[in-house]
C-alpha positions in Angstrom: 44.8 318.4 17.4 44.8 319.9 14.3 45.6 323.6 14.1 42.0 324.4 12.0 40.2 323.1 14.9 42.1 325.0 17.1 40.8 328.2 15.3 37.4 327.2 15.1 37.4 326.5 19.1 39.4 329.8 19.1 36.4 331.3 17.4 33.8 330.3 19.8 35.7 331.3 22.4 35.7 335.0 21.4 31.5 334.5 20.6 31.7 333.3 24.0 33.3 336.5 25.9 30.9 338.5 23.6 27.9 336.8 24.8 29.6 336.8 28.0 29.6 340.8 27.8 26.3 341.2 26.4 24.7 338.9 29.1 23.9 336.6 26.9 23.9 333.6 29.3 22.1 331.2 26.4 24.1 332.0 23.8 27.0 331.3 26.5 26.1 327.6 27.6 25.8 327.3 23.8 29.1 328.0 23.3 30.4 326.3 25.9 28.6 323.0 25.0 29.9 323.1 21.3 33.3 323.9 22.6 33.5 321.0 25.0 31.6 318.5 22.1 34.2 319.3 19.6 37.2 319.2 21.6 35.9 315.7 23.1 36.0 314.7 19.0 32.3 314.3 18.3 31.2 314.1 14.3 27.6 314.5 15.2 28.4 317.9 17.4 31.5 318.6 14.2 28.1 318.1 12.1 25.5 320.1 13.5 28.4 322.8 13.7 28.3 322.9 10.0 24.9 323.0 9.7 24.1 326.2 12.1 27.6 327.6 10.2 25.9 327.4 6.8 22.5 329.2 8.6 24.9 331.8 10.2 26.5 332.6 6.7 23.1 332.9 5.3 21.7 335.3 8.4 24.9 337.1 7.9 24.7 337.4 4.3 21.2 338.9 5.3 23.1 341.3 7.7 24.6 343.3 4.5 20.7 344.5 4.0 20.5 345.8 7.0 23.4 347.2 7.2 22.8 349.1 3.9 19.4 350.3 5.5 21.8 351.7 8.5 23.7 353.7 6.0 20.6 355.1 4.0 18.8 355.8 7.2 22.1 357.5 9.0 22.8 359.2 5.7 19.3 360.9 5.3 19.6 361.8 9.1 22.9 363.6 8.6 20.8 365.2 5.4 18.1 366.0 7.0 20.3 367.9 10.1 22.6 369.9 7.7 19.4 371.6 5.7 17.6 372.2 9.1 21.1 375.0 9.2 22.1 372.5 12.2 25.8 370.6 12.0 26.6 366.8 12.6 29.5 366.7 15.0 31.6 363.9 14.0 29.5 361.5 12.2 26.8 360.5 14.5 25.4 357.1 14.3 28.4 356.4 11.8 29.7 353.9 14.8 26.3 352.0 14.2 27.4 351.4 11.1 31.1 350.5 11.8 29.9 348.2 14.4 27.0 347.0 12.1 30.1 345.8 9.7 32.4 344.7 12.2 29.6 342.3 13.0 28.4 341.3 9.7 32.2 340.5 8.6 33.0 338.9 11.4 29.8 336.4 11.1 30.6 336.0 7.5 34.2 335.1 7.8 33.9 332.7 11.0 31.2 331.2 9.3 33.1 330.1 6.1 35.8 329.0 8.1 34.4 327.3 10.3 32.6 325.4 7.6 35.6 324.5 5.6 37.7 323.7 8.8 35.3 321.2 9.9 34.6 319.8 6.6 39.0 318.6 6.2 40.0 315.0 6.1 42.6 315.4 9.0 40.1 317.6 11.4 37.3 314.5 10.5 40.2 311.8 11.4 41.1 313.4 14.2 37.6 313.3 16.1 37.1 310.1 14.7 40.6 308.9 16.7 39.4 310.9 19.1 36.6 310.1 20.1 37.7 306.3 19.8 40.3 307.1 22.7 43.1 306.5 20.0 44.4 310.7 19.5 47.6 310.7 21.3 47.5 314.2 23.3 48.0 317.5 21.9 
């Protein structure tokens, strides 16, 4: 199995764990199905994953707009609190900004890597060989 494909499966495993933590059972089940079919060498699943990675990339880029809106909202709230004579303790709300920034970054990086990895010839060749039963173990 090419190392690139192992990394893609690892990204799906991270997504699976996050879905299980957040009780996203449907997402977790879909992640398991995708991982199984990629491991089995399904070229159709490879193409489907590429399409969904492109869609995921578009939505992750749109997530940047949400991040900018959240930054503006947090900044405005902090300004209003300080103008009213209050104090803002420890950058309240910035944790949400950091979390959203990490989610957007993970989405963009994983989508780009998935598209790149699944379009490489060695991955295609391995998947075709695996699905036809000619791939050696490992």
